[in-house]
C-alpha positions as a Markdown table, in Angstrom:
| # | Residue | x | y | z |
|---|---|---|---|---|
| 1 | Unk | -4.1 | 126.0 | -26.8 |
| 2 | Unk | -7.7 | 127.3 | -27.2 |
| 3 | Unk | -8.0 | 127.9 | -23.5 |
| 4 | Unk | -4.7 | 129.7 | -23.3 |
| 5 | Unk | -5.7 | 132.0 | -26.2 |
| 6 | Unk | -9.0 | 132.7 | -24.6 |
| 7 | Unk | -7.4 | 133.5 | -21.2 |
| 8 | Unk | -4.9 | 135.8 | -23.0 |
| 9 | Unk | -7.7 | 137.6 | -24.8 |
| 10 | Unk | -6.7 | 136.6 | -28.3 |
| 11 | Unk | -10.0 | 134.7 | -28.8 |
| 12 | Unk | -13.2 | 136.1 | -27.4 |
| 13 | Unk | -15.2 | 133.2 | -25.9 |
| 14 | Unk | -16.7 | 133.0 | -22.5 |
| 15 | Unk | -15.2 | 130.1 | -20.5 |
| 16 | Unk | -16.7 | 128.7 | -17.4 |
| 17 | Unk | -15.9 | 126.0 | -14.9 |
| 18 | Unk | -18.1 | 123.0 | -15.1 |
| 19 | Unk | -18.2 | 122.8 | -11.3 |
| 20 | Unk | -17.5 | 125.4 | -8.5 |
| 21 | Unk | -14.1 | 123.8 | -7.6 |
| 22 | Unk | -11.0 | 125.6 | -8.8 |
| 23 | Unk | -9.7 | 122.2 | -10.0 |
| 24 | Unk | -12.8 | 121.6 | -12.2 |
| 25 | Unk | -12.2 | 121.6 | -15.9 |
| 26 | Unk | -13.2 | 124.7 | -17.9 |
| 27 | Unk | -15.6 | 124.6 | -20.8 |
| 28 | Unk | -17.2 | 126.6 | -23.5 |
| 29 | Unk | -21.0 | 126.5 | -24.2 |
| 30 | Unk | -21.7 | 124.9 | -27.5 |
| 31 | Unk | -23.7 | 127.9 | -28.7 |
| 32 | Unk | -20.8 | 130.3 | -28.0 |
| 33 | Unk | -18.4 | 128.0 | -29.8 |
| 34 | Unk | -20.7 | 127.6 | -32.8 |
| 35 | Unk | -21.1 | 131.4 | -33.0 |
| 36 | Unk | -17.4 | 131.9 | -33.0 |
| 37 | Unk | -16.9 | 129.3 | -35.7 |
| 38 | Unk | -19.6 | 130.8 | -37.8 |
| 39 | Unk | -18.0 | 134.3 | -37.5 |
| 40 | Unk | -14.6 | 132.9 | -38.4 |
| 41 | Unk | -16.1 | 131.1 | -41.5 |
| 42 | Unk | -17.8 | 134.3 | -42.6 |
| 43 | Unk | -14.6 | 136.2 | -42.4 |
| 44 | Unk | -12.8 | 133.5 | -44.4 |
| 45 | Unk | -15.5 | 133.5 | -47.1 |
| 46 | Unk | -15.4 | 137.3 | -47.3 |
| 47 | Unk | -11.6 | 137.2 | -47.7 |
| 48 | Unk | -11.7 | 134.5 | -50.3 |
| 49 | Unk | -14.3 | 136.4 | -52.3 |
| 50 | Unk | -12.2 | 139.6 | -52.2 |
| 51 | Unk | -9.1 | 137.7 | -53.3 |
| 52 | Unk | -11.0 | 136.0 | -56.2 |
| 53 | Unk | -12.3 | 139.4 | -57.4 |
| 54 | Unk | -8.8 | 140.8 | -57.7 |
| 55 | Unk | -7.7 | 137.9 | -59.9 |
| 56 | Unk | -10.7 | 138.1 | -62.3 |
């Protein structure tokens, strides 16, 4: 599912083949994945803070 979303452009992550062969599996560098996860977390924290301010 992740690979499909990346290839469709819905998630911005660089994907590379592990080996030069077209049949080789694709992968994401751990630093790129960590940066993506950190950005998603930051957006979720910001949204949570905004929602909690409205209720207070």
